[in-house]
C-alpha positions in Angstrom: 0.8 -36.9 11.8 1.3 -35.6 8.4 -0.6 -37.4 5.3 2.0 -38.1 2.5 0.8 -36.3 -0.8 -1.4 -38.3 -3.2 0.6 -39.5 -6.2 4.1 -38.8 -4.2 7.1 -41.3 -5.5 7.5 -44.4 -3.3 11.0 -44.7 -2.0 12.8 -47.7 -3.7 15.0 -49.7 -1.6 17.7 -50.7 -4.2 19.3 -53.7 -3.8 23.0 -55.3 -4.5 24.2 -58.2 -5.2 25.5 -59.3 -1.5 22.1 -58.4 -0.3 20.1 -61.2 -2.1 20.0 -64.9 -0.3 20.4 -67.3 -3.0 19.7 -71.2 -2.4 23.0 -72.3 -2.2 22.4 -75.7 -4.1 20.6 -73.8 -7.1 23.3 -71.1 -7.1 26.1 -73.9 -7.5 23.8 -75.8 -10.2 23.3 -73.0 -12.5 27.0 -71.7 -12.3 28.5 -75.0 -12.3 26.7 -75.7 -15.7 27.4 -72.3 -17.4 30.9 -73.5 -16.5 30.4 -76.8 -18.2 28.5 -74.9 -21.3 31.7 -72.1 -21.5 34.0 -74.9 -21.6 32.6 -76.9 -24.5 32.5 -73.1 -26.0 35.7 -72.6 -25.6 37.4 -76.0 -26.6 35.3 -75.5 -29.8 36.8 -71.7 -30.4 40.1 -73.5 -30.1 39.5 -76.3 -32.3 38.8 -73.5 -35.0 41.9 -71.4 -34.6 44.0 -71.6 -37.9 47.0 -70.5 -35.9 49.0 -73.6 -33.8 49.7 -70.9 -31.0 46.0 -69.3 -30.6 44.9 -72.6 -30.2 47.2 -73.1 -27.5 46.4 -70.9 -26.0 43.1 -70.8 -26.1 42.6 -74.9 -25.3 44.7 -73.4 -21.7 41.7 -71.0 -21.3 39.2 -73.9 -21.8 41.0 -76.1 -19.7 41.2 -73.4 -16.8 37.2 -73.2 -17.1 36.9 -76.9 -16.9 38.9 -76.8 -13.6 36.4 -74.1 -12.2 33.7 -76.2 -13.1 34.6 -79.2 -11.1 35.5 -77.9 -8.1 31.6 -76.2 -8.0 30.6 -80.1 -9.4 32.8 -81.0 -6.2 31.5 -78.6 -3.6 27.7 -80.0 -4.4 28.9 -83.6 -4.5 30.3 -82.4 -0.9 26.7 -81.6 0.1 25.7 -84.7 -0.9 24.1 -83.6 -4.0 24.9 -85.3 -7.4 26.1 -82.5 -9.7 23.9 -83.6 -12.8 20.7 -83.1 -10.6 21.4 -79.9 -9.5 22.7 -78.8 -12.9 19.7 -80.1 -15.0 17.1 -77.2 -14.5 19.2 -74.8 -15.5 20.4 -76.7 -18.8 17.9 -75.2 -20.9 18.2 -71.6 -20.5 21.9 -71.4 -20.7 21.5 -74.1 -23.6 19.4 -71.0 -25.1 21.9 -68.7 -24.4 25.0 -70.6 -26.2 22.6 -71.1 -29.5 22.3 -67.6 -29.6 25.9 -66.6 -29.6 27.2 -69.5 -31.3 26.4 -68.6 -35.3 29.6 -66.0 -35.6 33.0 -65.7 -37.2 36.1 -66.9 -35.3 37.1 -63.7 -33.8 33.4 -62.9 -32.6 33.7 -66.4 -30.8 36.6 -65.0 -29.2 34.9 -61.7 -27.8 31.9 -63.8 -26.7 34.4 -65.9 -24.5 36.7 -63.3 -23.1 33.4 -60.6 -22.4 30.6 -63.6 -21.3 33.0 -65.5 -18.8 34.2 -62.0 -17.3 30.3 -60.4 -17.0 28.9 -63.9 -15.3 31.8 -64.7 -13.4 31.6 -61.0 -11.9 28.1 -61.4 -11.1 28.0 -64.7 -10.0 31.1 -64.2 -7.7 29.3 -61.0 -6.3 25.6 -63.3 -5.8 27.8 -65.6 -4.1 28.4 -63.3 -1.7 24.9 -63.3 0.0 25.2 -67.5 0.3 25.4 -68.2 4.0 28.2 -69.8 5.5 31.6 -70.3 3.9 30.0 -71.4 0.7 29.9 -67.8 -0.6 33.9 -67.0 0.0 34.5 -70.7 -1.7 32.7 -69.8 -4.8 33.7 -66.4 -5.4 37.2 -67.6 -5.2 36.8 -70.0 -8.0 35.2 -67.4 -10.1 37.2 -64.5 -9.4 40.1 -67.0 -10.9 41.6 -65.3 -13.9 41.0 -68.0 -16.8 43.2 -66.4 -18.9 41.7 -62.6 -20.4 44.9 -61.5 -20.9 45.9 -64.3 -23.5 42.1 -63.7 -25.4 42.6 -59.8 -25.5 46.1 -60.5 -27.1 44.1 -62.6 -29.8 41.8 -59.9 -30.3 44.1 -56.9 -30.5 46.1 -59.6 -33.5 43.2 -59.3 -35.1 42.0 -56.2 -35.1 45.5 -54.7 -36.0 45.6 -56.9 -39.2 42.3 -56.1 -40.4 40.5 -52.6 -40.0 36.9 -53.7 -40.8 37.1 -56.0 -37.7 36.8 -53.5 -35.2 33.0 -52.5 -36.4 31.9 -56.0 -36.6 33.3 -57.0 -33.1 31.7 -53.3 -31.7 28.6 -54.4 -32.9 29.0 -58.0 -31.9 29.9 -56.9 -28.3 26.7 -55.2 -28.2 24.6 -58.2 -28.6 26.7 -60.5 -26.4 26.0 -58.0 -23.3 22.2 -57.8 -23.9 21.9 -61.3 -24.2 24.3 -61.9 -21.1 22.1 -59.3 -19.0 19.1 -61.6 -19.7 21.3 -65.2 -17.9 21.5 -62.5 -15.2 18.1 -61.4 -15.0 17.1 -64.8 -14.9 19.3 -65.8 -11.8 17.7 -62.7 -10.4 14.3 -63.6 -10.8 14.9 -67.0 -8.7 16.5 -65.0 -5.7 14.7 -61.9 -5.3 12.9 -61.6 -2.3 9.1 -61.0 -2.8 8.4 -57.2 -1.7 4.7 -57.6 -2.8 5.8 -54.4 -5.4 5.1 -53.8 -8.7 6.8 -55.4 -11.8 8.2 -51.2 -12.6 9.4 -51.0 -8.9 11.2 -54.2 -9.1 13.0 -53.5 -12.1 14.1 -50.0 -10.3 15.5 -51.9 -7.3 17.9 -54.2 -9.5 19.0 -51.6 -11.7 22.3 -50.8 -10.0 22.9 -54.5 -10.5 22.6 -54.6 -14.3 24.2 -51.1 -14.4 27.4 -52.5 -12.7 27.3 -55.2 -15.2 27.0 -53.0 -18.0 30.1 -50.6 -16.7 32.4 -53.7 -16.7 31.3 -54.8 -19.9 32.2 -51.1 -21.4 35.4 -51.3 -19.3 36.3 -54.7 -21.3 35.4 -52.9 -24.7 37.4 -49.8 -23.9 40.4 -52.1 -23.6 40.0 -53.4 -27.1 39.5 -49.6 -28.5 35.8 -50.8 -29.4 32.9 -49.0 -28.4 30.4 -50.5 -26.3 
């Protein structure tokens, strides 16, 4: 039997989100708190709007996000778990994420809401596919619901049309958003990746397709706004 050449590259089995097997209660707790945090952020964005139509529209987005949180919390309660207890382990990381993106202009905050909610809904809906039983389908259905992204895009497009300098600011801000949002995804992946006994560099190569998919989705959202990702 031929022996492998010394120094030959070791085959790396790359993973996709549905291949991972997250803990149901932990995933529900993490995403329920993320939705609660996004609701608070959306409410704050609506409160800062100077145009009444924008305030009303973004308030509806906040309401849609709150509905997602409520349904995820109800799923935890149905499993006999207090939602606050399930969410608590993830509050520190998610609150840090919010703080990193909090100090910005109003249009930057609207972009944060649009991009972060879109990216993380895509990611966690895909990760939910690895949950056992019907839970995965229920979580994915909640997260795949449109919270009003067209409304957010419309608000941003109006701002871009009125201020030609806004585009460069939002393009730069979008790069920061995707970097910080990838950290949230990586944190979730760290909790669910199977222990294959591989070096850390190999583990990074295994999850690379997952992160690349998120970046590609981010680029499509930026392209829709005419911004450079």
